[in-house]
C-alpha positions in Angstrom: 145.9 -18.5 243.7 143.0 -19.2 241.2 144.0 -16.0 239.3 147.6 -16.9 239.2 147.0 -20.5 237.8 144.6 -18.9 235.2 147.3 -16.5 234.2 149.8 -19.3 233.9 147.4 -21.4 231.7 146.8 -18.4 229.3 150.6 -17.7 229.2 151.3 -21.4 228.2 148.5 -21.3 225.5 149.5 -18.0 224.2 153.2 -19.0 223.9 152.2 -22.3 222.1 150.2 -20.5 219.5 152.9 -17.9 219.1 155.6 -20.8 218.7 153.4 -22.5 216.0 152.9 -19.2 214.1 156.6 -18.4 214.4 157.6 -21.8 213.1 155.2 -21.5 210.2 156.4 -18.0 209.4 159.9 -19.4 209.3 158.7 -21.8 206.6 157.2 -18.9 204.5 153.6 -18.8 205.8 151.8 -15.5 206.6 148.4 -15.1 208.2 145.9 -14.1 205.7 142.9 -14.3 208.0 141.7 -14.5 211.5 138.3 -15.8 212.5 136.7 -18.4 214.9 134.8 -21.5 214.8 131.1 -21.0 214.7 129.9 -22.8 217.8 131.5 -25.9 219.5 134.7 -27.4 218.2 135.2 -31.1 219.0 138.3 -31.7 217.1 138.7 -33.1 213.6 137.3 -36.3 211.9 137.8 -37.2 208.3 135.5 -35.2 206.0 134.0 -33.4 209.0 133.0 -29.9 208.0 133.7 -27.1 210.5 131.9 -23.8 209.8 133.9 -20.6 210.3 132.5 -17.2 211.1 134.1 -15.8 208.0 131.8 -17.8 205.9 134.4 -20.4 205.0 134.0 -24.2 205.8 137.0 -26.2 206.9 136.8 -29.9 206.0 139.2 -32.2 208.0 141.6 -34.6 206.5 142.9 -36.0 209.8 141.5 -37.3 213.2 142.3 -35.3 216.3 140.0 -34.7 219.2 139.9 -31.5 221.3 137.1 -29.4 222.7 136.5 -25.7 223.0 133.8 -23.2 222.2 134.3 -20.8 219.4 138.0 -21.2 219.3 140.2 -18.7 217.4 141.3 -19.8 213.8 144.3 -18.6 211.9 144.4 -19.1 208.1 148.0 -19.1 206.8 149.2 -19.2 203.3 152.6 -20.0 201.9 153.0 -17.3 199.1 155.7 -19.1 197.4 153.8 -22.5 197.0 150.3 -21.4 197.7 149.9 -24.1 200.4 147.3 -23.2 203.2 147.5 -24.1 206.8 144.8 -23.7 209.5 145.5 -23.3 213.1 142.4 -23.9 215.3 142.9 -23.1 219.1 146.6 -23.1 218.2 146.9 -26.5 216.6 147.6 -27.2 213.0 144.9 -29.2 211.3 145.2 -30.8 207.8 142.3 -30.2 205.6 140.7 -27.9 202.9 138.9 -24.7 202.9 135.7 -24.1 200.9 133.4 -21.1 200.5 129.8 -21.8 201.7 
């Protein structure tokens, strides 16, 4: 039973990420990098700096709480407009990326 519930949880999470990626792809975004948060992720807070394993720092411009350890990060770019989106653990967060 425990294995079955775990499988359902991962299927739901995977489809949520796939859905967000699919929606952004329809808007002209493409994945330009895949990385993860270095350490714990406790959501976003205004001007909070989140170090990424690829050497970038994501600075939040919104507030949203969630918790996970080293969640997966997708960096997407709209090649027509140059706009960048960041999906952390499948959720789109507003902010800016900087080099360390």
